[in-house]
C-alpha positions, 0 to 999 in steps of 0.5 A: 500500499503508498505511504498517503494511503497509509497516512489517511487510514491510519491517521483516520482510525488514531481520529476515531479512538481520540473521539471515542475516547473523549466521548466516553469519559470525563470530561476534561480529566485526564483520559480525555486529555489524551483523547484529545492529543489522538484526536490532534496525531489524527489530523495531522496523519490525515492531511500529512496524507491528503498533503503528500496527494495534492499537486500545484 
């Protein structure tokens, strides 16, 4: 599989895990902050994967 596809899929999975963790934990707890960090990493992976394929 190509690297940009792996980045997009991996970023999406991490993003989804972070959103689920955030939804099922108490607001502003340690676990919720972990979910927020995972969401940021997931968005970064998605952005990186999509950005690799954009040609200007």
